[in-house]
C-alpha positions in Angstrom: -4.4 17.1 -6.9 -0.8 17.1 -7.8 1.7 18.5 -5.0 5.3 18.0 -4.6 6.9 16.4 -1.3 7.6 19.0 0.5 3.1 20.0 0.2 2.1 16.4 0.9 4.5 16.9 3.8 2.6 19.6 5.0 -0.8 18.2 4.2 -0.1 15.4 6.5 1.5 17.3 9.6 5.5 15.7 9.1 8.1 16.1 8.1 9.5 15.8 4.4 11.7 12.9 5.8 8.6 10.9 6.6 7.1 11.3 3.3 10.5 10.3 1.6 10.3 6.9 3.9 6.8 6.4 3.0 8.1 6.3 -0.7 10.0 3.5 0.3 7.2 1.2 1.6 4.8 2.2 -1.8 3.6 5.8 -0.9 1.7 6.0 -4.7 4.0 8.8 -7.4 2.0 10.3 -10.1 6.2 11.1 -11.6 9.6 11.9 -11.0 11.2 10.3 -7.7 14.7 9.9 -9.8 17.9 12.2 -9.2 17.0 16.2 -10.0 13.4 15.1 -10.9 10.8 16.6 -8.3 8.5 13.8 -6.7 5.2 14.4 -7.5 1.9 13.1 -5.2 -1.5 12.4 -6.0 -2.6 14.0 -2.7 -6.5 11.3 -2.6 -4.0 9.0 -3.5 -1.0 9.1 -1.2 -4.3 9.8 1.2 -6.2 6.3 0.4 -2.8 4.5 1.0 -2.0 6.3 4.6 -5.6 5.1 5.8 -4.9 2.0 4.3 -1.2 1.3 5.7 -2.6 2.9 8.9 -5.5 0.2 9.5 -3.4 -1.7 8.7 -0.9 -1.4 11.1 -3.3 -1.9 14.1 -4.6 -4.5 12.4 -1.6 -6.1 12.9 -1.3 -4.7 16.3 -4.9 -6.1 17.3 -4.2 -10.0 15.4 -0.8 -9.5 17.9 -2.3 -8.8 21.4 -5.4 -11.6 20.1 -2.1 -14.8 19.2 -1.2 -13.6 23.0 -4.4 -13.8 24.4 -5.1 -17.3 23.1 -1.6 -18.0 24.0 -2.8 -17.9 27.8 -4.4 -21.0 28.5 -7.5 -20.3 28.4 -9.0 -22.2 31.8 -6.9 -18.9 33.3 -9.4 -16.1 31.7 -12.5 -16.6 33.8 -15.5 -14.5 33.0 -16.2 -11.8 34.8 -11.5 -11.1 35.3 -10.3 -8.6 33.7 -7.6 -10.7 31.5 -11.5 -12.1 30.1 -12.7 -9.0 29.4 -9.9 -8.0 27.6 -9.8 -11.2 25.7 -13.3 -10.4 24.7 -13.0 -6.8 24.2 -9.6 -7.4 21.4 -11.5 -10.7 20.0 -14.6 -8.7 18.8 -12.3 -5.8 17.8 -10.4 -8.2 15.9 -13.0 -10.4 14.2 -15.1 -7.0 13.0 
């Protein structure tokens, strides 16, 4: 279904300015978007793009956390400690 920027913002429950920012981050357009031309979006493509973007952001956060934990000396990560369990969980999530 093709919608304009305002309707897409309603679908996502965000402000129109957020959709504008997403356009600069690669949100796919069906047509328009130039001066005086209304931007038209395919909702399926927009939702797919958003899900991919969201997953990518989450994966990057997990990778950073894993890297931070790896930076800590592994000898400090004794089994049974909270740091060790956090390391194991984060590593498992990042590898999934």
